[in-house]
N, C-alpha and C positions, 0 to 999 in steps of 0.2 A: 702678452705673456701666455702660454699655453700651459694649462693645466687639466684638461679635460683628457679622460681616456676614451678607449673604443675607437668609433670611426667620426666622430664629430670633429675631429681636428681638420678634416678636409674643408667642410663648409666654412668653420670658422676662420681657417687660414686662407681661403681664397676670397670669399665675398667682401671682405673689408678692403679689398684692394681698390686703389685710386686710378679712375681711368687715365690711360695715357694721353699726354697731350699733344701727341703727334710729332713731337719735335724729340730726337734721340738725345740723351744726356751726354756728356762728355767723360772721358775715361784717362784720369792721371795715376800712373803708378809711379812710387818711390822706390826704386830697384837698389838693392845692395848685395853684398857679397857673404853678409854674415849678420847674425845678431848683435846690436850693439853699435853699428856704424852712425845710425841717427836717423833712419829712416822715418820712424814715427815723430821724432822731435821735428824734423822740417817739415813734415805733412801739418803738424799742428800749428806751427810758426806761419805757414802759408794761410792756415786756416783764420788766423786771427788778423792777418793783412786783409783777407778778403771781408771779414767781418767789419773791420774799419772802413771799408769803402761801400758799407750797405748791402752786402751779400748776404742772405739767408743761409748761415751754416750751422749744421747740427753734427756732433760726434754720434756716429751710430754705434760703434763698437772701437775701443781700445784695449790691447791686451794688458790686464791689470798686473804688470810686473812692478817689482820694487824699485822703480827709477824715480826718485824724488823730481830731478829736474825735468822729465818727459811729463809725469802725472801733474805737475804743477801748471803746465801749458793747457791742460784740459780745463782749470779753472776760468771762467769768464764766456765759455761756449757752452751752447745748449745742448743737452746729452739725453739721447733715449736710454731707458733701463735696458740692462742687459743681464739681469739676473733671470733664470729660467728653472722652473721645477722639472727634473728629470730624475726618474727612478727612485723617488724619496730623498732628492737632495737637491740644493740649489746650485747651479752651474752657470758660467759665463757664457752667454750665447747672444748672437745678433739677432733682433727681434725685426724680421724683413716686414709683417704686417704692420707694425708701427711706424715702421719707416715709410711706407707707402701712403699711411693714412697722413702721416705729419707733412709729407713731400715737400722737403726744403728744396731749395737751389743747389745746394753742394752739401753731401754727406760724405762722412769721414769713416771708411771701414777699415780696419787693421786687419793683417794676416789675411790675404788674398788666397792661399793655398788650404786654409782650414777645412775640415772635413764636418759637417755639421752632426747633430745627433739625427737620430731616426724619427724624432717628432717634428721635425721641420718639412718645409715645403720641397727644399732641395737637398740633395747630398752633399753637394759642395758650395762654398761660398762663393766662388766665381760664378757660380750660376744664381746666386741670389743677387749678385751686381749686376748680371746680364738684364735680369728683370727690372731692377732699378733704373738701368741706362735705356731699356724699352720705355717704361713711364715717364721719360723726361727728367730724370734726377742725375746731375753729374755727382761723379763719385771719385774722390781721392782714397787711394789704398797702397798697400806696402807689399812686398815680397822680395826673397831673396834668391840667387841666381841657382841653387841647388833645387830649388820647387820647379823649375821649367821642365817640362816632360822630356824634350827633345836631350837636354843635358842630364838627364838621370844617371844613366848606365856611366857616363864619364865621371861624373863627380862620386859615384859609388866606387869606380876604380881604384881613385887614390886617397879616399877618406875612408874606405872600407865600411860606409855607413849607408844602408839601403833607406833612401827617402820616400815614404809611403805617400805623403801629400803632395801632388803636383798639379801645375795648371797647364792647360793645352796650350800650344804654341800659336795656334790661331786667336786665341782670345787675347794673349800676350800681345801679339802683331797688330790687333785691330785697336789697341789703345791709342788715343789721340796724342797724348803725352808721355814720355817716358823718361824720368830724371833719375839719373844716376847719383846714388849718395855714396860718395868715396871717402875711405880713412885709410891711412897707412896701416899696415897690419901691425907693426910695433906699438903705434899709438893706440891700437884697438886692444892689444894685450895688456897695455898699460892700465886702460881703463877697466879692463877685465879684473886685474890685480888689486885695484883701488876700489873694487865692489860697485862699479857703477852700473854693470850689466846684469850680473846673477850675485845671489848669495854668496858669501866665502867659501861655505862648504860645496856648493855647485860650482862656482869659479875654479876651486881647485881641480875639481874632477874633468872640467871642459877642458882646462889647459893640459891635461894629460891625454886627451883623445882628439877631439874635433879642433880646439882652439891651439894649434900648434903653428909656429911661423911658416913653415912649408905648405901646410893645408891652407892657411888663410891666403898665401901668397897666390897659390894655384887657382883657389876660387876668385881672388880678385882679378886674376889675368883672364879667365874664363868670362866674368862679369864685363870686364872692358872690351872682349873681343865681340861679345854678343851684342853690346851697344853700338861698336864699331860696324858690325854686320847690318845692323838695324840701319843706321844713318846712310850705309852705301846702298843698300838694297831698295830704300824707299824713295830714291831718285832715278830707279832704273826701271824699265820696262821688261813685263815678263816675255822671253824668247825662248826659253829652254822648258821642254817637257820630259820630266825624269819618272822612271819606272822603278820601283824597287819589289823584288820578289822576295815572300815570306813563305814560312810554313808553322807548324805548330811546335817546334823546338823552342826552348829557352832562349837560346841565342839570338833568334829572330828579333826579339825585343831591342837588342843592342843593333841589329842590322836597321831596323826601323828608325830608332833614334838618330843614327849617323846619316841616314838617307836624309832625314829632315834636316839635318844640320847641311848637307850638302845642297839642297832645295833652298835654303836660305842664303847659303853662299852665291850660288847661280841666280838668285832671284826667279825661281821657275814653278812651275806646276808640277805637282808629284801625285803619282796614283800607285797604290799598294796593291800588286797582283797575288792572289793565291790559287795555286793549280791544284783540285781536289781529284783523287782517282776515284772517288765515290760516285753514285749516280746522283745527277742533277737533282737538287731540292732535298738531299739527304742531310741531316742534322750533322754538323761538323763536331769535332771534338772539343771540348772544354779549353784545351790548349790553343785550338786555332781560333775559337770564338773570342779567347782573351787578346790574343794578337791583332785580331780584326777590330777590337773597341780600343786597343792602343793605337792602332794605325788612325781611326777615326778622331781619337783624342787629339793626336797630334796635328790634325787638319789634312790628312790625306783622304783622298778618294778612294773608296776600296772595289777592286773588281775580282770576280771570281770565274774562275774557267775550268772545265771538266774534261779529264783525259788523262791517258798514260804517257803520250809522248810531249813531255814537259818542255824541251828545248822548242820544238816545233810550235806549240802552243803560244810561247813566250815571243817566238819570232814574228808570228802572224799578229798579235795584238800589237808588239812595237811598230810593224809597219803600218798596220791599220789607223794608229792614233798618233803616228808622227813623231815617236820617242826619239829624243836625240842624247839621252843619257839611262843606262841600265845599271842598276846597283844589284849586287848578288852577295850573299855570305859565302865565306870560304869554308864549306862543309866537307867532312870526310867522306869520300865515298867509296862503297865496299867494291870489291872486284865484280860481284854479281850484278851490282847497278852499273859498272861500267861496261860490262858486257851487254846487260839488257838494253841500255839506251846508247850503245855505240859511242861510248868515251863520256868524258865530263861534260856537264851542261855549258861550262864555259867555252870547252873546244867547239861543241856544236854552234854556239851563238857567235862565236868568232867567225865561222864560215857563212852561216845565214844572215849575220848583221854586221860585216864588216865596218860600215859605216857610223855605227853607234858606239859611242864611247862606253866604255865598262869599267865600272869599280868594284873591286872586290873587297869586302869588309872583313877583316880578320877577325875570330872570335877572341874576345878578352878572357874568356873562363875556359878552363881546361874540358876538352869534350868529355861528358859523362855518359858512360854506358847505361844505355836504357834497359830497365828491366824487361826480362820476359813476358810478355802480354800473351794470355792465351786467346785466339781469336774467338769471335762471337759465334756460339753455337746453337743453331736454331732447331728445336725437337722436329719441326717440319721436314727439314732437309734430312735429319737422320732416318725418319721414317720412309721417306721418298728413296732414298738411297739403298736402305735395307732391302725395299721391295723391289726394286731395279734390279740389283744384284742376285737378290734371292731368284728373280725370273731368268736372268741369264744362267745361273746354276742350273736350274730347271731344264733350260733347253739344251744346255751341254749334256746334261745326264740323259736327256732323251735321245741326243745324237751318239752318245758314247757307243751304245751297242749296236748303232751302225757302221763302226769303225772310221768315224770321221776324224780327219787329221787333227792333231793338237792345235796348229796354226789358226784352224777355223774357228776353234773355242776360243782361243786368244783374242780374235777379232771380235768374238760376241761380246766378251769383257770389255774390251775397248769401247764398242758401241755403248755397252751399258754407262762406262765413264762419261762418255760424251752426253748420253741422255740426263745423266745425274747433273751435269753442269748446266744443262739447259733448264731443268725444272726446280733446281735449288736457289736458295737466296745468299747464303754465305759464300765467301770466297774459298773456304777451306774445304768444302764439301766435296769438290771434285779431286782433291788431292787425297783425302780419306778414303774416296771411292776407288781410287787407282792402286792404294797400298792394300785394302781390303780383297780388290779383286784378284791382286798377286796370291793373297793369301787362301781365297778359295780355289783358284785354280791348283796352288801347290796341294791343298786337303783333298780335293774331290777328283783331279785328274791328272795327277801324278803318283808313280809308285813310290813307296807303297800307298796305296788309296786308304783315305781316312787318317793320315797322319801328316803333320806338317814336316816330318822328315824327308829329304829328298836327295836324289842322286846330285854330286857336285857339279856334274855336267850341266844342270838345270839352271844353276845360278845365272849364267848369261843370259838364258831365256826369261828367266824372273826379272832381271835387270832391265832388258830391253823392253819388257811388257810393261814394267813400272814407269820406265822412262817415256815410252810413248803415250801411255794412259796419263801421265802428269802433264804433259806438253799438250797435249790434244784437248784435256779437259781444262788446263789453264787457257787455251786459246779460245774455246769455246765460252768459257765463264766471260773472258774479255769482249768477245763477239757479242754476246748477249748483253751485257752492261751497257756497252756502247750504243747497241739498239735501242735500249731501254733510256739511255741518257739522251739520245735524238730524239725518241719519242716524246720523253718529257719535256724537252726544251720545245719542241714542235708546238705539244699542248699549250705550253705558257705563252709561247710567242704568238699564237693564235688567240689566246686570250687578250692579250695588249693589242692585236690587229683588230679583232672585233669590237674591243671598246674603243679604238680610234675611229673606226667605221661608223658606230652607233653614235659616238660624240658629235660626229660632223653633221649627224641628222637631227641632232636635239635642236628644238626651237626655243625653249627658254631655260632658265636655270633649273628648275624642277628636273626637267628632262635630263640634265647634265648630271646631277646629283644623283637620280636614280640608276644611271648608267654607271656611274663610278661605284656605287654601292652594290649592284648586282653583280659585277664583275670582281669586286674585292671579294665579295661573300663566296662565290665560286673559288676563288684563288686560294683563300685562308681556311676554306671549308668551317667557318665558324659564323655565328649570328653576327649580322651588321646592322646598325641602326645610324641615322643622320640627325644632326641638330643643324636647321639652316639660321642663317643670321636674319633677324629682324630688325632694322635700325641699327642700334649699337648693342643690341643686346641677343642673348639666346633664344632662338624660337622654340616652339614645341617639338619634340622629337617624332620622327616617323618610322616606321618599322619597314623594311623591304618585304617582298613577297617571298614566302617560304620560311620566314622566322617564326619561332615559337614565341607566342606573347607571355606564356607561364615564366619562361626561362629568362626572358629579358627584363621581368619586374624588378631584379635587383640592381638593373642599370639605370632605372629612371628615379632614383632617389635623390633627395635634396643635396647629398654628397657628392654623388656621380655628376649630376649636373653641375655642381660648383666647379669639378675638374674640367669638365666641357668648357664652361664659361672662361676659365684661365686660359685654356687652348685657345679660344676664339680672341681673346684681348692680347695674348702674347705672340701669337702664331707660332707657337713650338708644340712638339708632341709632348704629352704627359700620360701618366697613369701605370698601368701594369707594365712591367719590364722596361721601365725608363728610369732616368735619375730624378725625376719630377713628381711628386706625390705617387710613388710605386706601390703604396698599400690600397689604391684604388682597383675596382674590381674589373673596369674596363680599360683599353688601350685607346686614347683619343688623338687624332691625327689632324691637323689643320687642313683645309681645302682652300688654296690661295687663289685669288683672281688677278686683276690688274697689279704689276708689280708696284710696291708703295701703298697698296691700299690693305686694309683688313681682310682676314679671310671671310669667304662668303658663306663657310659652313665648317662644322665640325663633324669627322668621320668616327664614330664607335665602333669597337670591336670587342666582341664579348670573350674576356680572357681567363674568367673564373674557373678554376680547375683545371687549366691546359698549360701546357708549355709555350715558351717564347717562340715568336714566329722565325722560322730559319733564316739565315742571311740572304739566299737566294730569293726567297718568297718576297721578303722586306724589300729587296731591291726592285723585284716587278712590281709589287704594290706601289713604290713610290713613283715608279714610272709610269704607271696608270693615272695616278693624281698629276704628276707632272704633264702628262699628256692633256689632261682636261684643262689645263690651264688655258690653253688657245681657246678651246671651247668656250671656257667661262667668258674669256675676252670678247669672243664673237658675239656671244648671246647679250653680254652687257652692253656692247657697241650698237647692237640691233636695238636693244631696249631705249638706248641714249637717244638713237635716232627717230625711234617712234615718240619719244617724248618729246623731242625739238620739234618733229614735224606735228604733233598735236598742239603745241604751243605756238607754232606757225599757223596752223589752222584757225587756233582760236583767235590769234592776233588778225588774222584775216576776217575772221567771223565778225569780230568787234569793230573793225573798220567799216565792213560793209554794212553792218548794223548801223553805224553812226551815219554814214552815207544815205541808208534808207530813211533812217528817222529824219533826217534834216530834209529829205524831198518829200516824204510820204506825209509828213506831219504839218507841212506848211498850209496846205490847201485846208484841211478842216479847222485849224488853228486861225488862219485868216478868217474863214467863214464865221468861226464863234465870235472873233474879235469884232469884224465888221457888225453882226446881228447885234451883239450886246452895245456896240457903239450907237447903232440906232434906236434901241430901247431906252438907252441912257439921256441921249440928247434929243431925240424926236419923238419919245412916246406919245406925246399929247396931239401929235398930228397923224398918228395910225390909228387905224380902226381895230376894233377888238378881234377881229379874223386876221388882220396883218399881225397884229402883236401875237397871236397864237400860232400863225406860221412861223413867226421867228423864233418863238419858245421852242417849237417842234423841231426846228432846223438845229438850235443850239443842243438841244437833248439828243436828236439823232447823232450828231458829230461827236458828243461826249461818251455816248455809248459805244461809238466805234473806235473812239481813242482808248477807252478803258479796256476793251476786248483785245486791241492791239497790244498794250502795255502787258497786259496779263500774259499773253502769247511771248512776248518778248522776255518777259522776266523768267518764265517757266524754261524757255529754251536756253537761256544763259545758264540757270542751275543745271540744267542737264547737260549742257556743255562742260561746266566746271566740276561735273561729277557729285553734286551736292544733293540730288533727290535720289531717294531709295525707294523702290516698292515696296509698300506695306501690304501683303497678301493677306486678304480676309474674305470668308465667304460672303458673296453679296448677291442679293436678287436682281436679275436683268430689269425686270418691271421697275425696282427703285430707282436703277441708275438712269433709265430712259426717262421716268417722270421727272426726276431732279433736273436732268439737262433740258427738257422743256420749259422749266420754269427760267430758264437763264438764256432765252435766244434774243437774238436781234429784233427791236419793235417792228421792222418790215415782216417779221414773220406773220402778223396779221392780215396780209396782203396774199397769202398762199394757203393752200389747203394742207394741213399737217394732219397725220394718221399714225396710230401705231398698230401693229400686226404681231403680237407675242401669243403664239398658241400655248405655250407652256408657260403659266404663271409662276410656277415654282424652279423654274431654271436658274440654277446657281453657278455663278464663277467665282474663281479663286484669284482676285484682284485686289488693285487699289481704287477704291469706288470714285474718289475724288478726282484722280487724273484721268479716269475713263470718261466721267462727266464731261471733263474739258475736251476731250477728243469727240465725243457726239456733238458738243455745241459747236465746236470749230468747223465740223463736217456739214451739219445740218445750217448752220449760217452760211457756208460756202454755197451750198444749194440755194439758198435764198438769195444771195447776191449774185448769181450766174445763171438763173431761171427768171422770166418773165413773170409779172404779178398773175396771180390766179393759178399758177403751177400746183400741180400734186407733188406733195412730198411725204414718202411713207418710211417708218422705221420698223423693221421687223428682225425677229431673232429666232433662231431654232438650234436644235441640238444636231451635232455634227460629231458623234462618237466622243473622245475625249476633249474636244473643242466646242465652244459655243460659236455659232456664226452670227454676226449683227450686220445687218445691210441698211443703207441710207439709199434709198431709190428716188427719183424724181422723173418728171416727163418733158424736161426741158431741152434744150439742143444736145447734140451728140457732142463727144469730146473727140477730137483726132487723136489718132494712135500715136502720132509722133509727140503730142502734147502729153499724153496718159503717160509716158516713160519720165517726163519731166516734173509731173505735179506735186511729188512728194520731195522734190529737192528744194533746198534752202536758198530763199529769195527769188524763187521763180513764181512768177504771177501771171496769170492768164488774162490777157486783154480782152475786156467785154463791153458790149454795148447797153447792158441792161441796167447797169450802175453807173453811178456818178464818179467814182473812185475805184481804183483796184488796191488791193493789200499790198504788203511788203513780201509776202512769199514765206510768211513764218508759219502760219496756221496749220497746214497739211505736213509739212516738214516735222512740226511738233508733234502731230498726231503720229506719224511713222515711229518717230524716236520711243514715244510713249507705249504704243503697242508692242514694238519689238522687245522694249525692256520688260513688258508683261509676260512675254513669252508668245507672242502671236504674230500674225502677219496682216498685213494691210494691202488694198488694191483697189482697182476701178476698172469698170468694163461698160460698154454702150447697151441699151436696151433696144430691142427693134419694137416697133418702127420708130420711136424717139424716146429720147432719156438717156440718164446714165446713173449708174449704181456704185456707190462706194461701199466697201465692205471690210470689216476686220474680224480676226478671231481671237479668243481669249481661252485660256484653260478653265475646264468646267470643274468646280468642286467635287472632289470624291470624299468617299464618307471616311476613307483610309486616312486622308490628310489631314482630317482633324482629331483622329485617335490618338 
C-alpha cells in the first residue's frame, strides 16, 4: 500500500518487484457486452476449479459491487488487500507491488480498462497486467466490448456515451484465451430489474439510458462479431498491407478506429501515415499528437512524411512499402485546395495507384467549422520585413527624382517581398509584406503623394502588384521550407548513417553503448547517460563526453535508479512523458540485444524542465537503437566465440598438462621409488657413501618435483584468471636476495653473483610472483649450463622501468629456439642435465611479467653465453600519494 508523499513512491514501487521467471504468463480475458452478464462470476468459478487442482490462485482485485452471488465466490480464495490511501481517503485500487511480491501462479484482476490513480506505477490497469505477464504470472481479467479502442466511436454512435477508458486492440489480440460471456439482453434487463446488477435507484436510471433493449442488442452483436473475427483471423496468415492517412482533425479518430477494424477483417498489417506541411522535426500540434498516440494505442505503426503535395507523397510511400489497401477519410475539400492540389486527393490517387484498393470512411459527425486562428507571428519577422520594405521605399525615393518608371519601383517592392520570404520564419510574413508593399507604393509613389487616396485607374496596378507579390512570396517561402526540410532530413539521415558506420567498427559492448549515447545526445540536444547491465542487476551509470556533471546529479538518485532498474527488468520505456512512472525526472529507454534476452543497458535522457521529444526525433532515436541491435549481437557473438576459444584452449592446456605430467613425472618418481626401495630393503649392505648418494638423489628429485608442481599450479591459476597482481613498492635487492634462497641444490656447482648498482631501486609490483620469475630463470640457467659456469643477476634504472638481467657464460641459444622458449610446453633438449622440464617455467615467467606491466626476452652474449631480461614498472613517488 502506498502512503508516502513526495518522490519516494518510485523507489518503493519498483524495488520490491520480484524478478521475472523467464517464462511469460498466460492471459485470459472474460469478454462481455455489458455489466451484469456474468464475467466476474465465471472468472471466480474457474478460479475455484483451478484451486481444487492445486493451482496457486490469488484474487488481486474484484470490483466491490453489491452483487451478493459474485462476492460470495470470493470467499475461500486468497486475496490481496485493495484499499489504498489517496488524497486523504481510502480508495479501492489494485496493488501491483504486492502482487509481484506474492507471485502466485494465477492472479485475478477485474476491470481491465480501469484508469489508475496518479500514485501508481502505470496509468492504465492493462499496463499493470502486462508487467505481471512479463514477470511470469498468469492473469484472468474481465472487460466489456465498449472498452475496445477500435470500437470506441462505433459504440458512441448509437449509445451517445463517450467511453474514456479503453484497451488497445493489440493488447486484446495478444490474449492467449478470450472467453465470451453471453446472456440474452432480455434476461439481462430482468436481472437489472431484480437488483442483481445495480441498486434499485441506479438500475432505474440505467434502464432509461444505457440499458435499453436496442442498445444491449447492438452491443451484443458487436461483441459476437468481434469474437467471430478473432477466430477467423487467428487461423489466417498476414498477406495484406494497409495504409490509413490521418490528420489533426477530430474526425480522424473515427477514421483510425475504422481502419483498425478493416485490418482485423483482412488480417493485415496496418500503418498510419501523417503528412506534415511543416519543416521536418517541427513539433506537431496537440491534435496531431493525440491522433498519433491513438494510432499507436490501436497497434499501428506510425509514419510521418513532410511536404505539400500530399497525393504524391502517399503514392510514393504506398509503392515503396507494397501497400495493397488504402484508407482515407471523406473530408470536405475547399475550392482553393482543389485548385492548389489539382483536384481531390482521391482523384489523384486513383490515377497514380490504380492497383491499390481504396476505402473512404464517411464522417459520422457533422463537419464542424473550425474557428479562425491567427497565424503565429514572430517579432523577428516583423522587424526584418519592416527593414526590407523601408529599404525598398528608400531606394524608390532616391530613384523617383530621376524619373524612373513606376514599373521599376514595383519590381523593387516585389524583390523586397521575395527577400522577406527568404529571411523570415512564419508562413504569413510574405503575405503581410506583399500587402504592406502595395500600401507603401500607393502612399509614396502615386498621386496624390503622401496619401492612401489614389486614382481608380491604379486599382488594377495595385491588384496585380499584390497578386504577383503574394504568389512570388508564397513560392519562395515554399522553396525555402523545402530546402530547409531536405537539409534537416539529410542531417538526421547522416546521423543515422554515421551511427551505423561507427557501430560496425565497435569492438565490444562498451564501444557500442558509447556510439549510441553520443549520437542520441547530438540528436536530442540533451544530456544522455547510460546504465550498463552487470549480471542481472543495473550497473553504475557513466556519463558521455560533453555532459554536465552538475546537471546530471538529479538523475543519479535512488528514485531515478529504481526507474532505470524497472526498464532493465521489463524491457519497456519508462519515465518522463510515458505512461509508466511519468513523474521521474528522466526518460529511460531499453537497449536490447539478442531477441529473447533481457536488455544489455538502459539509456537515460535528461528531461527535467524540457518538453517531450517530437515524433520525428523519437522515431530517429528508436532507429539508432534498433540499428545497434545487430552490432550488439555481433559483439556478443564475438565475445561468446572468444569465451569458447578460451575454454577450448584451457581444455587443451589441461590435456597437455596431463600428458606432460604422465611423461615427465615417471622418471623422477621411478628414481625416487627405486632408491627408497634399496634403502628400505638393502640398507645394511650399502656403505655410508652409497646411502648418502641415494639420499642426495631422492632429495634432488623431490626438489625438482616441488618446483615443477609450483610452476604447474601457478600456471593453472593464471589460466583460470584466479591470480591478481598485488602491486606494492619493493626493493629489487630484497626480491633478488629472496630468490637466491630458493634455488635448485645444483646452484652450488655454479658461480652466482649479483650486480645491482642502486640499492634503493624500487619497483611497483608483486614481490612473491617476481621471486618465482627469478627462481625459474636462474634454475633454467643452472640446468642448461655446465658446472662451473658463471651466472650474474643485474638490475638498473631504465627511465620509468627497471631492467633486470640474468646472464650466463654457457652455450648460445639458436635464434630459432629463442622465439619458442617462452611458449607453453616448449622444452629445449640439453646434454648437461639428466632430464628436461615440461616447458612451463619460462611460459609462466612471461605470463607474470606481462601481467605486471613489463616485457621479457632473451639474447646471446658474444663470444659465448645468453642473457634473459625482463622489465618492471618503477615505483614513482606520486603513485604512493
